[in-house]
N, C-alpha and C positions, 0 to 999 in steps of 0.2 A: 504494500500500500504506500503510495507516494505521500510525502508530507505536504502540507499546504504551502510551505515555503518554496516548493518546487515551481510555483507559478512565477514565470519570468516575465521580463519586459516584452519578449517576443509574443507570449500568449496575450498579454494585456493590450498589445497593439491591434489584436484581432477581436472579433465579436464573441460574446457569450450567449449561447443558445439555451433556453429553458424549455425542455420538451414536456408537454402535458398531454396525457391520453387517458381515457376511460374506455373499457371494453364494450360498453353498450350504452344506449340512451337512457335505459332505466338506471344504470349506475350514475350517470351524469345527473339525473333528476333526484335520486335518493341519497347517494353517497356524496353529499356536498362537502363533508369535512375533508375527505381525501382530495377533492378538487382544490380546496383552500390551501392545503398543505403543499400541493404542487405549485400553486401560484406564489407561495411564500418563498420558493427557492430563489426568487429574484433578490431577496435580502442577502442570501448566502453568496450570490455572485457579487453583490456590492461589498460584502465583507472581504472577499478575496482580492478586491482591488479594481474591479471593473466599474467604470462610470455608468450611470443609469442609461445614457443615450446609447451605449454599446451593448446593452442587454436586450436580446430579442426573445419574445415569447412565441413559441410554436404550439398553438392549440387547435390547429386545423383538423386533427385526428380525434377529437373528442367524440365518443360514441362508436369508435371503430375498433375491431379486434386487432391484436398484434400478431396473430398467427401467420400473417403474410403481409408483404409490402404493397400488394395490389390494391389500389384505391386509396392509399394513405398519402395524400399529396403533401402533408406537412413533413412526414419522414423523408419523402423523396427530395423536397426542397432543402432540408437540412443536410442530407447526404451530398447533394450537389455543392452546397456551400463549403462543406468539409473538404471535398475533393479539390476545390479551387483554392484552398489554403486561407479561407477567410474566417474560420472559426477557431478560437483558442481553447474553448472549453464547452462541453455539453453537460448540463445539469438535469437530473431527473430524480424522482422520488426513489425509484429502484430500477435496476437495469431491465427488468421484465417489461417496463413501460416502453422501452425502445424496440424490442423484438421478442417474439415468443418462439422463434425457430432458429436453429443454429446457422442455417444458410445465410439469412439476413444479418444475424448477429456477427458472425466472423467477417463478413464482407465489410460491415461498419468498423470493426476493429482494425482491419487492414488499412482502410482509408485514414483512420485516426492515427495509426502508427506511421504512415507515410508522411502525413502533414503535421505530426507532433501535436495532435489535438488531445486535450485531457478529457476524462470522463469522471463526473462526480455524482455520488448519490448520498443518501443519509449515512452510509457507513464510512465514507471517506473519499479520497481523491486518488485516481488511477491514471497511469500513463501507459497506453496500449503498446508503446514501443519498448517498455521494460518487461523482461521475461516474467518476473514474479507477478507483476500487476496483470499481465496478459493471462497468466495461469489462473489467477483469481477471477478475472472477468470471464474467461472461458468456462470455469466451473459454475459461475452464477448463471450464465446463459444456458448451460445444459440443464441445471436445476429448474430454470424458468420453463424450458420446453417440456421437461418431465412433469412439472406441476400441472401444466395445461393438459397434458395427456391423461394424467391420473384423474383430474376433475372431470374431463369428458368421459372417461371410461366409467366412472362412478354413476354419472347421470345417465349415460346410455344403458348401463346395466339395469338401473332401476326402471327406466322406461320400458325396456324389453321384458322385464319380469312382470310388470303390470300389464303390458300388452298381451303376454301369453295367457293371462286370465281373462282377457277381453274386457278389461276395466279401464284401459287408458282412454281418456277423453280427448279425442281429436276431432277435426272438422268432419262433419257428416255430409253426404250428398243431399241434394234437394229432395224433400219428402220425409226426412227423419229428423228427430230431435232427441237429445239426451233426457232420460228420466231422472227421478230422484235417487233411486237405488244405484249401487255400484254396477257399472256396465250395462245399465238398462237403456235400451234404444226403443223409442216409440215412433208411431206415425206422427207427422206434423198435425197440430191441432186444426189447421185451416183445411176445411173440407175441399175447397177449390184446388189446393195444392195436391192433395191425395187423389182427387178425381183426374187431374191432368196427368199425373204419373201413371195411374191405372190405365188411362186411355192409350198411352204409349204401348204398353204390353198387349192390350186388347187388339189394337190395330196391327201390331206386328204378328200376332197369331193369325190374323186374317190374310195379310199380304206377304209376310215373310221377308220384307225389305225395309231397312231403316230409312231409305230414301222415300219410299212410299208413305211411311208414317209421317215424315217431315212434310211432304207435299199435302197430306191430309190436313195437318194443322194450318198450313199456309192457305189452302183453298177455303177453309172455313173461317179464316180471319181470327183464329184463336191465339191468345198469348200463352207464354210458357213461363213457369216460375223459375227464378234463378236465385240461388243462395250461395254465398261465399263459403266454400268448403273449409277455409282456414278459420272461419268464425264459429264459435259455439252458440251463438244466439239464434233467434228464430226470424230474423228479418228476411223478408221475401221481396224481390223485385220481379215485376211481370214485364217481360220483354218479348220481342218478336222471336219465335223459335229459329234456331239454326240447326243445320244438319249435324254438326258436331255435338250439340247439346242432346239431341235425340239419340245419337249413336253412343254417347257416354252413359246415358241411362240404361241402355240395353246391355252394355258390357260390364257394368259395375256389379261386383258380387254382393255388395251390401243390399241391393234390392232383392236378392235371393235369400236373405236372412243370414248371411255369412259375415263374420268379423275378420278383417284382414289388417295386417301391418307389415310394412316392408315390401310393398309392391314396386317401389322404385329405389334406385341407388344413385347417390351423388358421386360423380366422377370428376376428376381434375384432368385438364388437357391443356396443351399449348396451342393457341390460335395462330393465324397466319402472321400476326405482328409480333409473335414471341411472348405474348402475355399469358400468364397462367389463369385459366378460367374454370368454372365449375358448371356442370350440366347434369340433368336428371335423366336416367335411363330406365325404362320399364323392364321389369324382370319377368321371365317365364314363371308359370305357376309353381313349379317344383322348387323354385328358389325363393319364394315368399317366406318371410320370417315367421309369420303367424297366419293361420287359416282355420277359423272355428266355424264349422257349418252348424246351422240351426241355432245360432246365437240369439237371434231375435226374430220377430215376425216380419216376413218379407212380403213383397207384392206378388212374387212367384216362388215356386219351390226350386230346389237345386237342380232337379232333373230337367225342368223346363229351361232353366238358365243355361245348362250345358247344351241343350238342343238349340237354343237361340244363338249361342256363341258359334256352334258348328255351322249353323245356317249363314251367319254373318261372315264367317271366314271363307265360305265357298262363294259368296256374292262378290261381284266386282264393284269396287269402290269408285265413285266418280271423281275425276280429277278437277282441280280448282279452275274456275272460270270456263268450264266446258259448256258450250252452247247447245250441244246435241242432247237428246233425251226428252223426257216428258216434262214440259213446263206448265201444262194445263191439265190438272187431274181429271177434269171433266171431258177430256178429249174423246172418251168412249162415246159421247153423245154427238159426235160430229156426223155430218150427213154421209150416208152410205154412197159409195161410188160403184161404177161398173167393175166387174172382175170376179173371178171364181174364188178368191180368197175370202172365206166367210168371216174370218176373225179380223178383218181389216178394221183398225181402231180399237179392237177389244183385247188383242194379244199383248201381254206384258212379259218382258224378260225376267225370268226368275233369278238371274244372277246379279243384275244391277238395278232392276226396277224401271228401266226405260220402256217406253211404248215401242213395240216391234213394228218394223216396216215390212211391206209386202214386195215381192218380186215374182217374176214369171220367167221360166226357163224352158228351153227346148222348143221343138217345132209345135208341140201341142200346148205350149204356154202353161206348163204345170205351175200352180201357185206354191209359194214358199214364204217363210218369215225369217227375218234377220234383225239383229240388234243394231241400232245406230251407232253405238259406242265401239270403237276399235281398241284393241290392246296390242302393244308392240311386243312381238315374240321373235327373238333372233333377228332383230332389225326389220321385221316386216309387220304390216298391220293385219290383224286377224279379228274377225267378228267374234264377240264372246258368245254369240248364239246364231246359228245359221242352219235351218232345218226345212225340209219339204213340208208342204201343208196338206198333202192328201190324207195320210192316216190321222193327223190331228183334227182336221175338219170333220172327218167321218166319225171320230170318237165324240167330239162335242155335239155333232148333230144327233147322234144316237142318244146321248144323255139328255139333250133338249127335248127330243120327241118322247122319250120315256117320261120326262117330267110332265108332259102335256097329256099323258094318258089319264083316264079317270082317277086311278089311284094316285098318280103323281099330282094331278090337279088338286085332289083332296089335301095332299101334303103341302102343296104350294099355298093353298088357301089358309091352311092352319098356320103356316109360317107367316103369311101376311097379317093374319089376326094377331099373332104373337108380336110381330113387329109394331103393330098399331098400339098394343097394350103397353109396351115399354117405351121409355123416353129415348129419343135420339141422343147419341153421345154428344154431338156438337151442340144440340139445343140445351142439354143439361149443363154443359160448360158455360154457355151464355147466361143461363139463369144464375149460376154462381157468380159470374162476372157482374151481373146487375146488382146482386147483393153486396159484392165487394165495393162497387162504385157508389152504392147508396151509403155504405158505412163511411167511405172516405169523404163524401159530400157532407154528411152530418158532422163528422169530425172537423172538417174545415169550417163549417158554420159555427160550431161551438168555440173554436179558436177565435173567429172573428167577433163573436158576441162577447168574449171575455176580455178583449183588448180595450184599453182606454180610448174612448172616441177622440180625445184631444191629440193623441199620438198618431197623427195622420201618416207618418212615414211607415209605421208598422201596419196600420189599419189598411192602407192601400194595397200593400203586398198580400195581406191575408184575404182581402176582398177579391183580388185577382185570382188567388188560389182557389177560393170558394167557387167563383164563376167557372174556372176551368174544370173543377170536379163536377159541377152541374152539367156542363156541356158533354163531358165524357159519360155521365150517367144517362143523359138523353140519347146519345148515340148507341149505348149498349141496349137500352130499352127498345129502340127502333129496330135494331138487328134481331133481338129476341122475338119481337112481334112478327117480323118478316119471316123468320124460320117457323114460327108457329102456324102462319098461314100456309106454308108449304108442306105441312105435315100430311101424310097420306090419310085419305078419308076412308071410312068403313064401307065395305061392299054391301050392296042391297041383295035381297034374295034373288031377284031377277038376274042380276049380274053373276051371282054364284052359279045359277043353273046354266047360264049361257057359257060360262067358262068350263063347267063340267062337260057340256055337250061338245065343246070344241075339241076335246081330247080324242073323240072317236073319228074325226075326219082330218086331223092335222097331218098324218102321214101321207094320205092320199093327195092332199093339197100341196105338201112339200115337194113331192116327186112329180107333180103334174107338169106336162110340157109347157103350159102357159105361164108357170111360175118362173120368174127370172131370178138371177143371182141377187139383184138389188132387193127383190121381194123377200128372199130368204134371209138376207142380212137384216132387213127391217124387222122381220118376225123374230129373229134370234135376239135382237136387242130389247125386245119387250120383257124378257126374263133374265138375260145374262148381263151382268155389270162388267166383268172383265175375266180373262182367262190367263193365268200365270203359267208359263212354260219353262220347264227345266229339262235340258237335254243331257242324258247320260250316254255319251257317244261310245264309250268303251263297252257298255252293256247293251247297246242297240235298243234303247227304249227312252221314252220321254215321260216326265211326270207333269200332269196337268192339274191345276187347281181352279175349278170353275166357281167364281163368286157370283151368286144370284142377286137379284134385286132385293131379296129379303135378307141379304148379308149371310146366308147360309153358304157353306163351302162344300163342294163335291170334288173329291180327289180321284183321278184316273191315272192308270199306267198304260201307255200306248207303245206297242212294239214297233220299232222302226225297221225298214227293210234292210236285210243283210246283203252284202255283195256276194255274187256267185262266182267263185274263182274260175271255173271252166269257161264262163262266158264273159271274160274281162274285155272291156272296151273303153276307149278314151271318151270322156264325156263330151257332149255336144258343144258346150261352151268353149272348151279348148280347141276343138276342130274349127269352130267359127273364128277364133282368134288367129289360128294358123292360116285360114283362108284369107283373112284381111292383111296379115303380115307378109304373106308370100308375094304380094304385088311389089313390095318395096325392099325386102330384106332377103338375104341368103339363108340357107337352112341353119347354119351355125349361129347366126345372129338371132334367129327366131328361137332356137333352143335356149340361148342365154336369157331372152326376155321371159320365156315361160318359167325358167328356173327362178328368176327374180320375183315373179309373182307367186312363188311357192307351189306351183303346179307340179304334178307327178304324172308319169306315164301310167298306162293301164296296169303295169306290173309293180307300180310304186317306186320306180327308179327315177333319177333325174333325166331330163331330156338331153339328148345328144343330136348332132346333125343327122346321124343315121336314123334315129327315131322319127325326126321331122320328115326326112325324105321318104321313109316307108309309109307314113300317114298320108303324105301328099299323093303318092302313087296309088294307095288303096282307095282314097276318096276322090281321086281324079282332080286334084288341085294343081293347076299349072305352076311351074317354077318361075322365079323372077327373071324378067327379060329386060335388057337395057332399052330404054326408050329411043325411038328413031330420031326425034328432035330433042336435043339436049337443051334444057332451059338455061337461061342466063343465071350466073352466080354459082358459088360453091355451096353445097349442102353441108352444113356444119352443125355440131352439137351445141348445147347451151354454153359449155365452157369455152369452146373455140369462138363462138359468136360474141361472148362477153369480152374476150381478148381483142377481137377485131373492132368492136364498138367502144372499147375502153370503158366498160361498165362492169358492175358486180353481177355474178350469176343470179343472185336473188332479184336484182332489178330486172334482168332479162325475163325471169319467170313471171314477175308481176306484170310486165308489159304484155307478155303472151296471154295472161289471163284476161287483161283488159282489152285485148284485141289490137293494141297499137303495133305489135310485131307479129306478122303472120308466121305460123309454125304448124308442123304436122306431127301427129301422134296416132298411129294406127289403132292402138289399144292402150288402156290404162296400164302403166308400168313400163311401156315402151319409151325409149328416150325421145325427147323432143328434137325435131330436125328443123333447122332454120336455114333458109336459102339467103345467103349474104349477097345481095345484088346492089347495083349502083343506086337504085331507088331507095333501098333500105339504108344505105350509108348516108344518103343525102338527108335523111330524117334526123340525124344526130350531128349537130353543129356546135360550134364554140360560142357564137354570139347570136343574138336574136335578130332574125331577118326583119326587114321593114314590113309592117302590116300584121305582124304576129303579136298577140297579147297573151298574158298569163291565163291559166285555166280559170281562176276564180272570176276574172273580169269577163271571160267568155261566157261563163254560166249566167252572170248577171245580165249581160247584153242580150243573150238568147232567151233568158227566162226559163232555163231548164236545169236539170241536175247534172252533176259531173258524169254520172254513168251514161246519161243520154248523149252528152257531148262525145264521149268515147265511142258509143255505138255509131254516131254519125261519121266520126273519123274512120271507123272500121268499114263502113259502107262506102267510103270515098266521097261523102257529101261535104266534108270539111278537110282542110289541110292542117297538118300538125308537124311540129319538129320538137326535138328534145335537146335542151341546153344541158351539157354534161360538165361544164366547168363554171367556176365562179361561186359567189356566195349563195345565189338563188338558182339552184338547179331545178329542172322539171320541164313540163310540157308548155309549149307556146302554140296557140290556136290562131289560125287566120280566119276571121269572121267577116263575111260580106258586109258592105256598108248598109244594105237593106236586108237584114236576115229574113229568110223565108219562115213561114208559119210552121209550127211543129208538126202539123198533120198534112202539110203540103208534100206531095210526092214529086221528087225531082223528075225531069223529063227522061233522064237515062234509065230510070227504074220503072217506068210505066210499062204495062203489058206483062 
């Protein structure tokens, strides 16, 4: 330990730093005596000979832990000043205030030793450059780090021991509150909160998709309760539901009556800037610290929770900001169109919840269904569902006609009467919403009545809050009345007898020659709400869930056709692509295009030039022939055209889509081909020619949209050039002095 007389003139010429730190804000607020003792170290610096103007107080780190230097701006500033040789002494209450880990502590000692900076605490004065003092300081730093470890281990052990009994009170998910007894978890006392959570599991049991549950809440205009899981209180906020909120309810084990602890783990890592940061990582179930099943009453049982998790894991989760999919849950009620696909507008993907689209293949236009969402597998886009519609339409038709038989009609009428007897889930939610709004309005009124009328600053704010609550109450009442008017009415006896008699003639009417596909679709929609399809390609069958208008669910298993190995043949779609490509490309190029599209030959192998040649000879497809008159310009790919035009390939693709650059693509997946002609090169210039104006001015002058201008450029009605250099790049349009009317047909296009 260095004597106080070791303070020399070299130290006194530099500044004295008093470092002050408390580990948490609670300590700063409650342990005020310790804070006073640290500020009193200024007097000790004065006693050692430093003038008051040379003493600096570093208290920027109050309320921060000393376990690491990340985020401690005061410690970083002090270390910088020490390294610059501007600090003569550092005073602290004890060395643990400076650092709680040896890495930061010894780095500080090295800096102090190099710059001959002293360190002082309540025990004495130390010179880090002296071996004995450095030994004592190193021992103190090690004990400081060990003390923090021991304290943390004691607290963590007590927490884990209490959590193992299911009595550790932590934040609960929305819908639960802590009871009076140890470890007691109860439903939230607010009936509206419990009803909203119950509706999530009821709708998921019907649809099997978290996304469909979220869309049901959004389509009915229902709010969702939100409770901070870090809080032990019962405060609830009603917000617009999000997909992640619905998904979080379905996968949380607490709703199945299970108590869990240690589902996440905090990990430290080094970011791209070299800073040490922490992140939370979800752990698999077998690594959870505590899992107590049947700990409390849940909204569902554990078996149902396991089934729901398995179903969610098999579903395809939508990507953020994805425009495809079902955006209107009532899309099933759209007008029926021509076509043999009976489930057009009714079929729903059982993997991701999107509305399925219809397609027709082959010479006989066989109907099929596919999902609009694509997944990237090995660099290629694949539909998460793509299946033919023949067997599926037949199974749904049979179930529909069976339901219309007299026995089936009796069951349908009974289901309708049962549906009339019970309250609609959305209507019940709105009734609870009206009650909540009424209470909030009465509470706002009582607050306004209790305020002093002379205090207009407060009275005006409370009056505005009261008026807002009244408007929200009026809106909730109007919505509830509208839904009550839309409730299904009871059937009369005449209507019951008419429906029972319909079951005897419906099969004959369904298969009658005069009945069109549109008529069958309209008839099917009278009872069927939607059909969820899950394809098990490996098992050659599909699982159907028919949801009727009465909200009853009928599950069917439909066998899909198996391929017959002796009669293998290439599908008609691939043959059609080969027929279109053979006009422009050689057999080897066609094989590469088919392989990029993920297509396989009849034997399941990748296409080669020999395969393509054999298919052409067998189907009578002529090979590629060089044209007699060679067109002007070189036929180039997108990359070569981008180099010739001094543009980015992405810009070339965008102008191809807008029609500004003509290009050829025989089939999706085939490379775009651009003929680089003199006319095309003349469209890309460095400076704006006379008479050409920017796109936005052209749209204003013509009174049309940007897309319409591009279409007229594509048809040759307008001239356009592209400025590719300078600060303002883009299209320039040449607009006539007297622009023609939008619907005027140019003379060259007549006939």
